[in-house]
N, C-alpha and C positions, 0 to 999 in steps of 0.2 A: 793916230794910225794904230792899227792892231797887227800883231804878229802871232800867227797860229802855228802850233807844232802838232802835226797830225800824221796822216797816212793810214789811219784805222777807220773802221766803220763810224766811230764817233767823229773823226776828223771830217768825213764827208758830210755828216749831219751839220757840223759847224759851218762848212762852206755854204750849204744850202740856206742856213739861217742868216749868215752875214751877207750873202749875195742879195737878199731881199732888201737890204738897205740902199743898194745902188752906190756904195762907197768902195774905194780901193782899199785893200788890205794885203798883207803878205801871208803866204802859206808855205811853211817849211816842212820838208820830209827828208828822212835820212838818205833815201835813194830815189831813183827815177822810176822804179817799178810800179809804185802805187798809182792806181788809176783815179785821178781827181778831176772832175769836170767843174770848172769855175769860170765865171764871167768877169768878176771884179777882183778876184784873188790873183796876186802876182806870185807865181810859183818859184821857190828857191829850193835847192836840194843839197845834200851833203851834211856830214856831222857838224854840229855847232857847239863847240865848247863854250863855257861861260864867258870867257874873254871876248870871243867873237860875237856872242849875243849882245854884250855890252856895247861894243863898237857899232854893230848894226843898229842897235836901238838908238844910239845917239845920232848916227848919220841920217836915220829915216824918221826921227821924231816919234818913236814908238811910245805909246801911252798905256798900252795894255797887252799882256800876254794871255793867250788862250792855250792851255795845255790839254790837247786831245790825243796825246800819244798813248801807247799801250800801257796798261797798268804796271807791267814789269820793266818798263824803261827807266830803271832807278837812276842811272847816271844823268839821263836827260832831265828828269824831275829835279835833281839836285842842281844841275846847271841853270835851269830856269829860275829856281829859288834864289841862287846866288846873284844872277844878273838882275832879277827884279828888285832885290834889296839895294844893289848898287845904283840902279836907275831910279829907284823909289817909285815903282809903278806896281799896280795890283796884278794878280794872276787869277784867272778863272779856270778852274779844272773841270773839263767836261768828262765826268766820270761815267763808267758803265753802270748798269743796274746789276747788282749782285744779289742772288737769292740768299736767304738765311742759311747759316752754316749748319749743315746736317750733322748731328752728333754721331751718326752711323758711319761717317767717313773718318779717315785718319788724317788729321790736320797737322801739317809740318811747318815749322817756322822758317826753314830754308831747305835747299837741296841737300846740304850735308846732313841736316836733321832727318830728311827723308831716307837717305842711305842707311843711317844708323837704325832707324825704325824698321826698314825692310829687312835688314840683316837679322835683327832680333826676332822678327816674326817668321823667319825662314823663307822669305820670298826668293825663289831661284829663277823664275821665269817672269820677266816684266815686259809689259807693253807701255812704252813712254809716249804720251800724247802731249808732251810739253814743248815741242819745237826743236829745230836743229841747233839753235843757240844754246840749248841746255845740255848738249852732249858733253862738253868739257866739265860742266858742273857735276855730272853724274859718273865721271870716269872711274872713281873708286868703286862704284857698284858694277858697272858693265864690264870692267876688266876681269871680274871674278864670277860673273853670272850670265845666264842667257838673257839677252835684252834686245828688243826691237824698238826703233824710233820711227814713228810716223811723221813724215815731213811733207811740205808742199812739193808738188811735182814741178820743180824748177832746176835747171842745170846748176845754179849756184848752191842749192841745198846739198846735192851730192858732193860738190867740190868742198864745201865746208866740212862735211862729215869725214871725208878723206883727210883733210887738213888736221882735223881733231884726232885722227887715228882710229876712227870707228869703222868696223868692217862694212863695206858698201852693201854686201848681201843681206845685212840685217836691217836695211832701210826699207820702210814701207811707205810708198808714195801715196799721198792723198790726192785723188783725182775726182772724187765725187761719185765714182762708180760702185765702190764697195762700201757698204754700211758698217757701222761699228759692230753690229751683231755678227755679220759675216766675218769680219776681221778677228773677232774674239773666238768664233768657232774654229777658224783656221789655225790660229796660233795657240789657243788654250793657255793663256798666261796664268800665273798664280795671282797676279794683281795688275792694276793699271796705275800709272802715275800721271797726274795732270796738274795744271796750274789753276788757281782760282781766277779764271778768265772772264767770268761774268756771263750774262745772258747772250750778248753778242759774240762771245767766244765759244758758243755751243757747249758750255760747261754742263748744263743739265742733260743734254743729249748723251754726252759721254758717260755721265754718272748713271743715268737710267739704263743704258745698254749694259754696263757692268753689273748693276744690281739685278738685272733679269737673269744673269748667269751666276749670281751669287759670288761675284769676283770682288775682292776688297779693292777699295779706291784710296790711294794716297794722294793728298792734295797739298801743294805748296801754297801757303797763304800769300795773298797779294801784299806787296810792300806798303808800308805806311807813308803817306804823302808828307812833304814838308809842311810845317805849320804856316798858317796864314793864307792858304789857297782858298778861294771861294769855290765851293763845289756845287755843280749842277748836274742833272742827269737827263736832260732833254732840251729840245729847242726852245720851249717856253721859258724855262729857267735861265737858259743862256741869254736869250734876248732881254729878259727882264734885268738880269745882272749887268749886261753891257750897257743898257739904257741908263742905269744908275751910276755906273763907273765912268762911262764915256757918253754923256748925254747928247752930244752933237752927232753921234754916228747914225742913229736911226732918226728919220724925220718926225716920227710920232712914237709915243711911248705906250706900251701895253699895260694891262693891269689884271686884276683877279675879280672873278664874279662874286656876287653875294653868297652863292653856294660855297665857294672855296673859303671865303671869310668865315662863314658860319661853321664850316667843318673845322677850320683851324681853332676857332674859339671853343667849340665843343671838345676838341682833343685837349686843349690847354686846361680847360675846366676839369675834365675827368682826371687828367694827369695830376693836377693839384689835389683833387679829392682823394686820390689813391695813395699819393706819396708825400704830400705836404710841400713839394717843390713848386715854385711859381716860375715857369719858364718865360723868358722874354721873347722867344721865337719857337715855333714848332714847324715840323715838316709834315706835309700831307701828300697823299698820292692822287694825282689827277686821273680822270677817267681813262686817259690813254696809257697809264702806267708810269708816267714821269713823276718824280718827287720834287716838290718845290717847298721853299721855306717862307713863312709869313711872320711878320712881327706881331707880338701881342701887346696891346696898349696897356691893359691893367687886368688884375685878377683880384677878386674879393669874395669873402665868405658871405653866404646868404642863407640863413637858417641852417638846414641840414645839407644844403648844397653849396656849389661854388659857381660864381658868375665870371666869365672871361669875356673880354671885349677886344675885337679886332677892328681897326679903322680901315674901311674899304679904300683901296687905291685903284681907281679905274684907268689910270694913265691919262692919255689925252682924249679918251672917249667922253662925250658930253652926257654922262649917265646921271640920272637924278639922285642916285645913291652914292655918288662919289664923295669921299671924305666923311661919310656917315658911319656911325658906330654900329657894328653888327655884334650883338651880344648872345651868348649861350649860357644858360643856367643848367647845370647837370646835377641830378640827385640820384642816389641808388634806391632801388625798389626790390621787393621780394619777388615780384613777377619777372620771369626771364624775358630777354629781348630788349629792344629799343623802342620807346614810344616818343612821339613828337607832340609838342604843344606850341600854340601860337601865343607869344607874349605881346607886350606893347608894340604896336606898329607893324605887326605881321598879320596879313589878311587871313580870312577864312573862306573856304570854297562854298558857294551857295547854288551854283548851277552845274549841270553835267557837261561833259565834253572836254575837261581839262586834264583828264588822266588821273584825277584824284577824287576820292569819295567826297560827297557833299558833307559838310561839317568838319572836314579835315583842315589842318593848317595849310596855308598856301606855300608849302615847301615842296618844290618839284622833285620828281623821282630821282634824278641824278644826284643832287645834293644830299638827298636822304641816303642813297647808296654809299656815297662818300663818307658820311658821318657814321653810318652803321659799320663800315669796314674799319675805320680808324679807331672807333671806341671799342669794338669787339676785339681788336688786336690787343688793346691795352688791358681789357678785362682778362683775356687769356694769358697775357704775359704775367700779370700779377695774381693769377689764379683766383679771380673773384667769381663766385658762383651766384651772381645776382644780376638783375636787369637795371636799366637806367631810363630816366625820363630826360629828354633834351627839350628845353624851352627856348626858342629863338625869339629875340626881340630886337626891334630897331627903333630907338627913340626918335620921335618925329615922323615915323613911317606912315602914320595915318594921313598927315598933311601931304607927304610926298606922293602918296598913292593917287591923289587928285590930279597929278600931272601925268598919270599913266592911263592905260586903257583898262586897269583893274576893275573899276566900277562897272564898266560896260560888260566885262566878262563874268560878272557875278562874284568877284572877290571883294569882300567887304572888310573894313577895319584896318587896312594897311597894305603894305607892298607884298610882293611875292619873293621868295628866296629861289633864285633861278641860276641857270648855267649848265650847259651841256658839255663843254670842254674844260670848264674851270678857269678859263682865261678870257679876258676882255681884250679884243683887238681894237685898236684906235679907230674911231669912226668919224673923224672930221672929214666932210665930203671932199674938199679940195685935195687934202693930203692923201686920203684913202684912194681916190681915183689916180693920183700920181703914183701911189704904190702899186696899183694894178698895172699901170703902164710899165713900170719897171719890171714887174714880174713877167709880163708878156714879152718884154724885150729880152729878158734873161732866157726865157723858153726859146725864143727865136734864135738867139745867139748859140744855143746848144743844139740847133738843128730841128727843133720841133715845128711842124707845120699843121699839126692837129692838136688843139688844146682842149682840156676838159674843165669847164667852169662850174662852180658850185657855190652854195651860199655859206658854207662853213665846214667845221671839222666832221660833223656827223655825216653830212652828204658826201664829203670827200672820201671817207672810209668806205662807203658803199661803192663809189665810182672807181676807186683804186682796185677793188676786187674785179670789176668789169674790165679794167684796162691794166692788167698786172705788168705788162711789158713797157709801159710808158715811164719816162723819166719823172721824178718827183716834181720837177719844175714845170711840167706840162699841166699840172693841176692848179688852177687859179681860183681864189676866193673872190666872188663879186659882191658879197655882202648883200646890199640891196641895189647896187648900181649896175643893173643888167644892161641898160642902154649904153652907158659909158664903156662898159667892158667890151661889148660887142663892137662898138665903133672903133675902139682902140685895136681890137683883134683885126678888123678890116684894114685899118691904117698900117698895121705892122705886117700885113700880107699873109695872115693865117688862112690856110686853104679850107680848113674844116674846124667847126666848133661843136662840141657835144656839151649840152647843158643839163646838169642835174638840178631839179627844182622840186621843192616841197609844195604841197597843194596851197598853202596860205599865200605864197608869193605867186603861184601859178594863176590863181583866179584874178589877181591884180594885173599881172602881165598880159593875160589873155584879153583883158579889156583895153589894153593899149598903153599901160603905164610902165615905163622903163625903169622908174625908181619906185621900189616897192616898200620903202620905209613907212612904218605905221604913223610917223608924224606927218607924212605927206598923203598917204592913201590908206583908206580903210576898206574892209571887205564890202563889196556891193552885192547884197543878197538878191537884188532885182536882176542884176546881170547873171548871177549864178542860176536863178530861176529860169531865165530865158534859155540858157544852155541846157538845163534839165528838160525843158519842153522840146527843144530842138533835137535832143538825143533820144526822145521817145519815152520819157518818164510819164507815168500815169498821173492824173490830177491829184490823187490822194498823196502820192509820193512828193509831188511838187509842193503841196501844202506843207509837208513836213520839212522840206528843204528851206522853205521861207522862214522857218522858225529857228534855224541854226544860229549859234553865237560865234562858232569858230569853223573855219573851212575844213579842218581835220575831221569834223563830224560827218562829212560826206563819205568817208571811208566806212563808217558804221551803218550808213543808210543805203549804200550801194556796194555791190560786190566789185572787186578790183577789175574784173573783166567787163564791166558795164560800158556801153558806148559813150557815156558821159565823159569818162576819163580820156578816151581816145580823141574825142572832140575837143576837150580842153587842151590837150597836147598840140593838136593841129592849130588851134587859135594862137597858142604861145609861139609856135614855129613861124606862123604868118607874121606876127608882130616882130619877131627877131629878124626875119629876112629883110624887113624894112630898115633895120639898123646895120645889117651886115653887107648888103648889096651883093657883091660877086661871090662871097664865101658861102659855103653850105653850112647848115645848122640842123642838129637833131636835138629835140627836147625829150628828156627822160623824166617822167613823173615818178618821184620816189615815194614808196609806201613807208609810213612810220614803222619802225622796228618793234614797237611795243603793242601793236594791234594783235588781237587774238588770231590764231592760225585759221579758224574757220572763216574769218572775214577776209584774210589775205587770199 
């Protein structure tokens, strides 16, 4: 059993992640005001001292704490650490993402330190954006200077301010109507004071507003967490850590892509090359901005470079590269920038249509971007004015590639380094479909009658922009199991389904295949050619369509407004209606984001 301490934005993200397991857990908040929508979380509220946590943990067989409370909830963090030590259970800290500390700001170790610094710098008019609970901590300052506190527009905020002896007329209520810039223009403070509250605490917005008016910013540093907490900064890291600490909680375990492994290996190799240190773990940033940590298997010198190896953990996904070594050799060069090479077991591109130049290593664009970002950060940090070569290799990759579609796609000599989200979702069909059912049931329990299904993270990002008011639980990943997902939606009484689909899956679905996995279905060029004829394509264009290797090439042959794509969507909807029966369905054909604008 898991006990979560939350109430913050991070706490709600924890709920969404844990609900996907379909298992009961406990969710604790200090008060009842926090809005938390959960299906499987049992809500408890009220202060929990360490002794009460220990009693609760023993009575409810708690095996894991998740600390998703505010960074400045120091006493709660200490209580969690004490209780966890007594119960001998681990703690996962769901931490906010914090931007690098800007040296142009005034960083303070405490509120008392901030008061001293402001007095020394002659700050007489202060706008405090640190919250109502910090009023007593700053009493020494506001008793002798002009000070305003911006607080949430709640009755209890005003009551607390009066309790602390602060003049009510000096309160500024945050209601979302007045921007930081308008507030600064109105009050014209000498400085602002804020907490290091991270991205989700709107820290950057406060700082940027002050900097536009050349107003100094005093920042109270976030407290240091107790030792021993496992820190994560997003849902993938949380799930991965929970899977390892409490294996039975999620029915299937996730993993990391070859791209993430290659990125971690490249970062570890460059770090060793620049510092001589050989890390046993490195953190990398996933495409969505989340930081995760991967273990490093070994590091060794190789001529003028360093080779680092990361063993891929694909979780419960039946991936051909699971448990394979992903190696990165990094060497410094006089030429600026990052250059990629294919080592042993990594393929080379020989045909167009893959988004890579012919002759280039089969390292996809997203893993390249990840490696460039991580290595350039290190080069900047250590002030290295040189470029690097990254050579990725996968021992045995040439043999593994024979079990993939790489030869057909014109990738020779090995596997591809792939991954768009950086994370591998488990793909055992029975368990995956069971997970889809649970997700739809969660959406239903939260009142959703219209769900948006999609194949993965990239599609979901686009669709969330189209449906900004939908609950996160309304977006369901179908992977390749379109038929199963639609049938479950019908069984659970969904009134409407919107499906986002990429063209590779669409051409399979339109032909009548509800399972679009490449191990079961390959692209039927003959079927696509028939659609081309039916949509009015001229014979010369139809001949070119018959030569395509990948469905995405259709976007380069036809403008996005061509009748072919409307016909394809109609065929998909017709097939879907056969699975949904009484529910309505709309199919949205998604255009790849990396196409040239003139094609779009």
